[in-house]
GUDREN-600359 format. One record per residue: x, y, z of N, C-alpha, C in turn; residue number from 1. Coordinates in Angstrom, 3 decimals. Layout:
<mises>
nc1:X, nc2:Y, nc3:Z, cac1:X, cac2:Y, cac3:Z, cc1:X, cc2:Y, cc3:Z, k:NUM
...
</mises>
This chain:
<mises>
nc1:0.841, nc2:-1.170, nc3:0.000, cac1:0.000, cac2:0.000, cac3:0.000, cc1:0.886, cc2:1.232, cc3:0.000, k:1
nc1:0.642, nc2:2.123, nc3:-0.926, cac1:1.412, cac2:3.358, cac3:-1.023, cc1:0.705, cc2:4.470, cc3:-0.265, k:2
nc1:1.400, nc2:5.018, nc3:0.704, cac1:0.854, cac2:6.112, cac3:1.492, cc1:1.706, cc2:7.341, cc3:1.223, k:3
nc1:1.084, nc2:8.394, nc3:0.768, cac1:1.816, cac2:9.622, cac3:0.510, cc1:2.086, cc2:10.342, cc3:1.821, k:4
nc1:2.939, nc2:11.336, nc3:1.768, cac1:3.230, cac2:12.102, cac3:2.984, cc1:1.999, cc2:12.859, cc3:3.453, k:5
nc1:1.144, nc2:13.247, nc3:2.520, cac1:-0.115, cac2:13.911, cac3:2.858, cc1:-1.037, cc2:12.941, cc3:3.606, k:6
nc1:-1.138, nc2:11.719, nc3:3.105, cac1:-1.945, cac2:10.689, cac3:3.767, cc1:-1.429, cc2:10.420, cc3:5.172, k:7
nc1:-0.103, nc2:10.334, nc3:5.304, cac1:0.490, cac2:10.046, cac3:6.600, cc1:0.205, cc2:11.172, cc3:7.588, k:8
nc1:0.262, nc2:12.406, nc3:7.141, cac1:-0.018, cac2:13.538, cac3:8.023, cc1:-1.458, cc2:13.488, cc3:8.521, k:9
nc1:-2.382, nc2:13.120, nc3:7.646, cac1:-3.795, cac2:13.016, cac3:8.032, cc1:-3.993, cc2:11.893, cc3:9.046, k:10
nc1:-3.348, nc2:10.760, nc3:8.812, cac1:-3.463, cac2:9.622, cac3:9.727, cc1:-2.882, cc2:9.978, cc3:11.092, k:11
nc1:-1.714, nc2:10.624, nc3:11.095, cac1:-1.104, cac2:11.013, cac3:12.360, cc1:-1.994, cc2:11.982, cc3:13.129, k:12
nc1:-2.582, nc2:12.942, nc3:12.422, cac1:-3.464, cac2:13.898, cac3:13.078, cc1:-4.699, cc2:13.204, cc3:13.656, k:13
nc1:-5.257, nc2:12.257, nc3:12.897, cac1:-6.434, cac2:11.521, cac3:13.372, cc1:-6.107, cc2:10.709, cc3:14.623, k:14
nc1:-4.925, nc2:10.106, nc3:14.663, cac1:-4.522, cac2:9.345, cac3:15.844, cc1:-4.332, cc2:10.257, cc3:17.051, k:15
nc1:-3.766, nc2:11.425, nc3:16.836, cac1:-3.574, cac2:12.367, cac3:17.943, cc1:-4.918, cc2:12.850, cc3:18.488, k:16
nc1:-5.859, nc2:13.130, nc3:17.592, cac1:-7.191, cac2:13.572, cac3:18.028, cc1:-7.898, cc2:12.453, cc3:18.774, k:17
nc1:-7.806, nc2:11.237, nc3:18.250, cac1:-8.454, cac2:10.096, cac3:18.903, cc1:-7.866, cc2:9.861, cc3:20.291, k:18
nc1:-6.539, nc2:9.992, nc3:20.424, cac1:-5.901, cac2:9.805, cac3:21.722, cc1:-6.325, cc2:10.891, cc3:22.708, k:19
nc1:-6.545, nc2:12.095, nc3:22.204, cac1:-6.951, cac2:13.195, cac3:23.082, cc1:-8.411, cc2:13.069, cc3:23.513, k:20
nc1:-9.217, nc2:12.354, nc3:22.747, cac1:-10.642, cac2:12.247, cac3:23.026, cc1:-11.011, cc2:11.108, cc3:23.971, k:21
nc1:-10.079, nc2:10.214, nc3:24.219, cac1:-10.397, cac2:9.051, cac3:25.049, cc1:-9.729, cc2:9.151, cc3:26.426, k:22
nc1:-10.287, nc2:8.421, nc3:27.358, cac1:-9.675, cac2:8.340, cac3:28.683, cc1:-9.160, cc2:6.936, cc3:28.970, k:23
nc1:-9.309, nc2:6.049, nc3:27.999, cac1:-8.860, cac2:4.666, cac3:28.153, cc1:-7.346, cc2:4.596, cc3:27.926, k:24
nc1:-6.624, nc2:4.243, nc3:28.977, cac1:-5.167, cac2:4.221, cac3:28.924, cc1:-4.645, cc2:3.259, cc3:27.858, k:25
nc1:-5.238, nc2:2.080, nc3:27.746, cac1:-4.798, cac2:1.095, cac3:26.743, cc1:-4.984, cc2:1.632, cc3:25.330, k:26
nc1:-6.082, nc2:2.302, nc3:25.109, cac1:-6.353, cac2:2.869, cac3:23.787, cc1:-5.326, cc2:3.958, cc3:23.447, k:27
nc1:-5.020, nc2:4.787, nc3:24.424, cac1:-4.039, cac2:5.856, cac3:24.211, cc1:-2.672, cc2:5.272, cc3:23.882, k:28
nc1:-2.262, nc2:4.245, nc3:24.618, cac1:-0.954, cac2:3.640, cac3:24.356, cc1:-0.911, cc2:2.981, cc3:22.975, k:29
nc1:-2.013, nc2:2.404, nc3:22.531, cac1:-2.060, cac2:1.826, cac3:21.189, cc1:-1.876, cc2:2.904, cc3:20.124, k:30
nc1:-2.556, nc2:4.027, nc3:20.303, cac1:-2.408, cac2:5.136, cac3:19.350, cc1:-0.976, cc2:5.650, cc3:19.337, k:31
nc1:-0.384, nc2:5.775, nc3:20.517, cac1:0.982, cac2:6.281, cac3:20.602, cc1:1.990, cc2:5.324, cc3:19.978, k:32
nc1:1.766, nc2:4.027, nc3:20.124, cac1:2.656, cac2:3.042, cac3:19.508, cc1:2.614, cc2:3.144, cc3:17.991, k:33
nc1:1.427, nc2:3.309, nc3:17.439, cac1:1.296, cac2:3.441, cac3:15.989, cc1:1.971, cc2:4.733, cc3:15.520, k:34
nc1:1.792, nc2:5.809, nc3:16.271, cac1:2.447, cac2:7.075, cac3:15.919, cc1:3.964, cc2:6.938, cc3:15.931, k:35
nc1:4.504, nc2:6.216, nc3:16.914, cac1:5.948, cac2:5.997, cac3:16.973, cc1:6.425, cc2:5.211, cc3:15.761, k:36
nc1:5.672, nc2:4.182, nc3:15.383, cac1:6.039, cac2:3.377, cac3:14.219, cc1:6.026, cc2:4.225, cc3:12.952, k:37
nc1:5.022, nc2:5.074, nc3:12.840, cac1:4.924, cac2:5.918, cac3:11.651, cc1:6.059, cc2:6.933, cc3:11.598, k:38
nc1:6.416, nc2:7.504, nc3:12.728, cac1:7.494, cac2:8.493, cac3:12.726, cc1:8.845, cc2:7.835, cc3:12.493, k:39
nc1:9.038, nc2:6.618, nc3:12.982, cac1:10.313, cac2:5.936, cac3:12.756, cc1:10.448, cc2:5.512, cc3:11.300, k:40
nc1:9.362, nc2:5.129, nc3:10.664, cac1:9.440, cac2:4.774, cac3:9.244, cc1:9.689, cc2:6.008, cc3:8.399, k:41
nc1:9.174, nc2:7.144, nc3:8.823, cac1:9.420, cac2:8.399, cac3:8.121, cc1:10.876, cc2:8.794, cc3:8.255, k:42
nc1:11.433, nc2:8.641, nc3:9.453, cac1:12.824, cac2:9.011, cac3:9.675, cc1:13.757, cc2:8.138, cc3:8.845, k:43
nc1:13.507, nc2:6.844, nc3:8.753, cac1:14.379, cac2:5.974, cac3:7.974, cc1:14.278, cc2:6.292, cc3:6.490, k:44
nc1:13.100, nc2:6.692, nc3:6.040, cac1:12.943, cac2:7.067, cac3:4.633, cc1:13.712, cc2:8.347, cc3:4.337, k:45
nc1:13.718, nc2:9.284, nc3:5.259, cac1:14.448, cac2:10.530, cac3:5.052, cc1:15.954, cc2:10.293, cc3:5.073, k:46
nc1:16.417, nc2:9.350, nc3:5.850, cac1:17.844, cac2:9.079, cac3:5.940, cc1:18.363, cc2:8.379, cc3:4.687, k:47
nc1:17.496, nc2:7.752, nc3:3.927, cac1:17.920, cac2:7.046, cac3:2.724, cc1:18.110, cc2:7.984, cc3:1.542, k:48
nc1:17.613, nc2:9.204, nc3:1.638, cac1:17.671, cac2:10.131, cac3:0.519, cc1:19.012, cc2:10.819, cc3:0.411, k:49
nc1:19.125, nc2:11.664, nc3:-0.599, cac1:20.344, cac2:12.424, cac3:-0.808, cc1:20.313, cc2:13.688, cc3:0.037, k:50
nc1:21.480, nc2:14.110, nc3:0.410, cac1:21.578, cac2:15.344, cac3:1.173, cc1:22.612, cc2:16.224, cc3:0.501, k:51
nc1:22.255, nc2:17.463, nc3:0.266, cac1:23.160, cac2:18.399, cac3:-0.372, cc1:23.552, cc2:19.469, cc3:0.629, k:52
nc1:24.819, nc2:19.502, nc3:0.958, cac1:25.356, cac2:20.531, cac3:1.829, cc1:26.408, cc2:21.296, cc3:1.043, k:53
nc1:26.141, nc2:22.523, nc3:0.779, cac1:27.125, cac2:23.338, cac3:0.103, cc1:26.866, cc2:24.800, cc3:0.427, k:54
nc1:27.900, nc2:25.567, nc3:0.319, cac1:27.796, cac2:27.014, cac3:0.499, cc1:27.886, cc2:27.673, cc3:-0.866, k:55
nc1:27.059, nc2:28.652, nc3:-1.070, cac1:27.073, cac2:29.352, cac3:-2.353, cc1:27.918, cc2:30.616, cc3:-2.193, k:56
nc1:29.163, nc2:30.522, nc3:-2.631, cac1:30.078, cac2:31.643, cac3:-2.516, cc1:29.983, cc2:32.584, cc3:-3.715, k:57
nc1:29.089, nc2:32.322, nc3:-4.633, cac1:29.009, cac2:33.146, cac3:-5.839, cc1:28.294, cc2:34.468, cc3:-5.617, k:58
nc1:27.716, nc2:34.668, nc3:-4.429, cac1:26.975, cac2:35.905, cac3:-4.168, cc1:27.905, cc2:37.022, cc3:-3.794, k:59
</mises>
């Protein structure tokens, strides 16, 4: 399943709202675990990309 960054942002927001609306501790921890998994997969995807570090001395 392909999830775009826009889709992921919506899912993360929905999980945060759901966690804020409940008082069930188990439910909150489940939402937080999924959020952690989503953020860790995002971080690994960002680390696989190219990074350009340079100074523009032409100015």
